[in-house]
C-alpha positions in Angstrom: 51.2 12.1 31.0 47.6 11.1 31.9 46.1 13.5 29.6 48.4 12.5 26.9 47.4 8.9 27.1 43.8 9.7 27.3 44.0 11.8 24.0 46.0 9.0 22.4 43.3 6.6 23.2 40.5 8.9 22.0 42.3 9.4 18.8 42.8 5.6 18.3 39.1 5.0 19.1 38.1 7.8 16.7 40.2 6.2 13.9 38.5 2.7 14.6 35.1 4.1 14.6 35.8 6.0 11.2 37.2 2.8 9.7 34.4 0.7 10.9 31.9 3.4 9.4 33.7 3.6 6.1 33.7 -0.4 5.8 29.9 -0.4 6.5 29.1 2.3 3.9 31.6 0.3 1.5 29.7 -2.9 1.9 26.4 -1.1 1.6 27.5 0.5 -1.8 29.0 -2.5 -3.4 27.4 -4.1 -6.4 24.8 -6.6 -5.1 25.5 -10.3 -5.1 23.3 -12.3 -7.8 22.0 -15.5 -5.8 20.4 -18.0 -8.0 18.2 -21.0 -7.6 16.1 -23.4 -9.6 12.4 -23.9 -8.4 10.5 -26.7 -9.7 6.8 -25.8 -9.9 4.6 -28.8 -11.0 1.7 -26.3 -11.8 3.6 -25.3 -14.9 2.3 -27.3 -17.9 4.9 -30.0 -19.0 7.1 -28.5 -21.8 7.1 -24.9 -20.5 10.3 -23.3 -21.2 12.1 -22.2 -18.1 11.1 -18.8 -16.7 13.9 -16.5 -15.5 12.6 -14.4 -12.7 14.7 -11.5 -11.0 13.7 -10.6 -7.5 15.1 -7.4 -5.8 13.7 -5.1 -3.2 14.5 -2.5 -0.6 16.0 0.0 -3.1 15.6 3.0 -0.5 16.5 5.4 -3.4 18.3 8.6 -2.3 19.9 7.3 1.0 23.8 7.1 1.4 23.7 3.4 0.0 21.7 4.0 -3.1 22.1 7.2 -5.1 20.6 7.1 -8.5 24.0 6.2 -10.2 24.2 3.0 -8.1 20.7 2.0 -9.0 21.9 2.3 -12.7 24.5 -0.2 -12.0 22.1 -2.5 -10.4 19.6 -2.2 -13.3 22.6 -3.0 -15.5 23.4 -6.1 -13.6 19.9 -7.4 -13.7 19.6 -6.6 -17.5 22.7 -8.6 -18.1 21.1 -11.7 -16.7 18.3 -11.3 -19.1 15.3 -12.2 -16.9 11.9 -12.9 -18.3 10.1 -11.0 -15.5 11.4 -8.8 -12.8 9.6 -8.4 -9.4 10.5 -5.3 -7.0 9.1 -6.5 -3.6 8.7 -3.0 -1.8 10.5 -0.1 -0.1 11.7 1.4 -3.2 12.0 4.9 -1.4 13.6 6.2 1.7 11.7 8.3 4.1 9.3 7.4 7.3 6.6 9.9 7.1 4.9 12.4 4.8 7.2 15.4 4.3 10.2 13.5 5.2 13.1 15.1 3.4 14.7 11.8 2.7 11.8 11.1 0.6 12.8 11.4 -3.3 10.6 9.1 -5.3 11.4 10.9 -8.7 14.9 9.6 -8.6 13.6 6.1 -9.2 12.2 6.9 -12.5 15.2 7.2 -15.1 17.1 4.1 -13.6 14.2 1.8 -13.3 12.8 2.9 -16.9 15.9 1.0 -18.2 14.8 -2.6 -16.7 14.0 -4.9 -19.5 12.0 -8.1 -19.1 9.9 -9.5 -22.0 7.1 -10.7 -19.6 6.9 -7.5 -17.5 8.2 -5.6 -14.6 6.2 -5.5 -11.5 6.4 -4.0 -7.9 4.7 -4.2 -4.6 4.5 -1.4 -1.9 6.5 -1.5 1.4 6.3 0.3 4.5 8.3 3.1 3.7 6.4 3.5 0.4 3.0 3.4 2.3 4.0 5.8 5.2 5.5 8.5 3.2 3.4 9.5 0.0 2.2 6.2 -1.6 0.4 7.9 -4.6 3.7 9.5 -5.6 5.6 6.4 -5.2 3.1 4.5 -7.3 3.3 7.3 -9.8 7.2 7.1 -10.0 7.0 3.4 -10.6 4.3 3.6 -13.2 6.4 6.5 -15.0 9.2 3.9 -15.2 7.0 1.4 -17.0 6.4 -0.7 -13.8 3.0 -2.4 -13.0 2.2 -1.8 -9.4 0.4 -4.7 -7.7 -1.3 -3.8 -4.5 -3.5 -6.6 -3.5 -3.9 -7.2 -7.2 -2.5 -9.7 -9.9 -1.3 -9.5 -13.4 -0.6 -12.0 -16.1 3.1 -12.7 -17.2 3.2 -15.6 -19.8 2.2 -18.7 -18.0 2.5 -16.9 -14.6 -0.1 -14.9 -12.5 2.1 -12.3 -10.6 0.2 -11.6 -7.4 1.1 -8.6 -5.1 0.1 -8.6 -1.5 0.4 -5.1 -0.3 2.5 -4.4 2.9 1.2 -6.0 6.0 3.5 -4.1 8.4 1.9 -0.9 7.4 -1.5 -2.4 7.5 -2.4 -2.5 3.9 -2.5 -6.1 3.0 -5.6 -8.0 1.7 -4.7 -11.7 1.5 -8.1 -13.1 0.3 -8.6 -10.3 -2.2 -5.2 -10.9 -3.7 -5.8 -14.8 -3.9 -9.0 -14.0 -5.8 -7.2 -11.6 -8.0 -4.5 -14.3 -8.8 -7.2 -16.9 -9.7 -9.1 -14.4 -11.8 -5.7 -13.7 -13.7 -5.3 -17.3 -14.6 -1.8 -19.0 -14.9 0.4 -20.2 -12.3 0.4 -17.9 -9.4 3.5 -16.4 -7.9 2.9 -14.3 -4.9 5.2 -11.2 -4.0 4.9 -9.0 -1.0 7.1 -6.7 1.0 7.6 -8.2 4.6 7.7 -12.0 5.3 5.9 -11.3 8.4 2.7 -11.8 6.2 3.0 -15.5 6.8 0.7 -15.1 9.8 -2.1 -14.4 7.3 -1.1 -17.0 4.8 -1.7 -20.1 7.2 -3.8 -22.7 5.2 -3.8 -20.6 2.1 -3.0 -22.2 -1.3 0.1 -20.3 -1.7 3.3 -22.5 -2.6 5.9 -19.6 -3.6 6.2 -16.4 -1.9 8.8 -13.7 -2.7 9.7 -11.0 -0.2 12.5 -8.5 1.2 12.1 -6.2 4.1 14.6 -7.9 6.4 18.0 -6.7 4.6 19.1 -10.3 5.7 19.7 -8.4 9.2 21.9 -5.6 7.6 24.3 -6.2 10.4 25.4 -9.9 11.3 27.9 -10.8 13.8 29.3 -14.3 13.5 31.5 -15.8 16.2 32.3 -19.5 16.5 29.5 -20.5 14.4 27.0 -18.4 16.2 25.2 -15.5 14.5 24.0 -12.5 16.3 21.6 -9.8 14.7 22.1 -6.5 16.6 19.1 -4.9 14.7 16.7 -7.3 16.1 17.2 -5.9 19.4 15.8 -2.5 18.0 13.3 -4.3 15.7 12.1 -7.6 17.1 11.6 -10.2 14.5 8.0 -10.9 13.8 8.6 -14.0 11.5 10.3 -17.2 11.9 14.0 -17.8 11.4 13.2 -19.6 8.2 12.1 -16.2 6.7 14.8 -14.1 7.8 17.1 -14.5 4.6 17.2 -16.6 1.5 15.3 -19.7 0.8 13.1 -21.2 3.4 10.1 -23.2 3.9 6.9 -23.3 6.3 4.7 -26.3 5.6 4.2 -26.4 1.8 5.1 -22.8 1.4 8.5 -22.0 -0.2 9.8 -18.6 0.4 12.7 -16.6 -1.1 13.6 -13.5 1.0 16.2 -11.1 -0.6 18.5 -9.0 1.6 17.8 -5.8 -0.7 19.7 -3.4 -2.5 19.7 -0.6 -0.3 19.7 0.1 3.5 17.7 1.8 6.2 18.9 5.6 6.9 21.9 4.1 8.5 23.7 3.5 5.2 26.0 0.6 6.5 26.0 -3.2 6.3 28.2 -5.8 8.0 28.2 -9.4 7.4 25.0 -9.0 5.1 25.9 -7.8 1.7 23.3 -6.5 -0.6 21.7 -9.1 -2.9 19.1 -9.9 -5.6 17.9 -13.3 -6.7 17.6 -14.9 -10.1 15.0 -17.7 -9.9 14.6 -20.1 -12.8 11.0 -21.6 -12.7 10.7 -24.9 -14.7 7.8 -27.5 -14.8 7.7 -31.0 -13.2 5.2 -33.5 -12.2 7.0 -33.9 -8.8 6.7 -31.9 -5.7 8.1 -28.3 -5.9 11.5 -28.2 -4.7 14.7 -26.2 -4.9 18.0 -27.7 -6.5 
């Protein structure tokens, strides 16, 4: 009798675990949410037409959450929004070390080559990009027609898109990137992978920072208005809560952190759906704000 009860309980537990895993995978592979915001940038000349900027990150191509056919769908969603400029904020690939079998950068080329933005498509490098084979990642992105910005900047209409290389893998050069943005001319928009870069941005003239890396927690437990982030027990957060997800502000710096398209090697999400941002940048003589 006891054995039968034990087997029944084990079977129920197995079914529940399987259902939970299926739910997590389904949430990870769903079409990402398009989040939007209007950002007033006083540096833009009066009369400048609104600029639609798409921000995505953490594709992690080739893992269970992001096979190439899903990335195709994501590209189609972004193109349908008709952005003027697209920024990919790092971790385009999966894998943790050189020779990792999960590393498949060539799968990026065909889907990302279909991105359309008249002012250009730009990408920064992330920790997974840098700790696998960064030259191959860069080549795949460039083969897709994407400009890779690693501590460098490029002009995009009235904007200067400045990409700070990833700080978590030790490749960031903030002062060099600021100098490159100034040399490029235009209104600077800074992009990087991890919001942890904030520690090196104190007292720097950066008013808008775009980032990813956090996956918005990837798993979030909400009970009675309280939020618990289990992944932060394994990977302690090295940035303020304001930079965990979405729109935040530290001093005069406004940050937008996307939850990303893909996941870590654990291809599941709970309470933190994949997303990307469509930001509309408009001129004003008033202080930068989000409406």
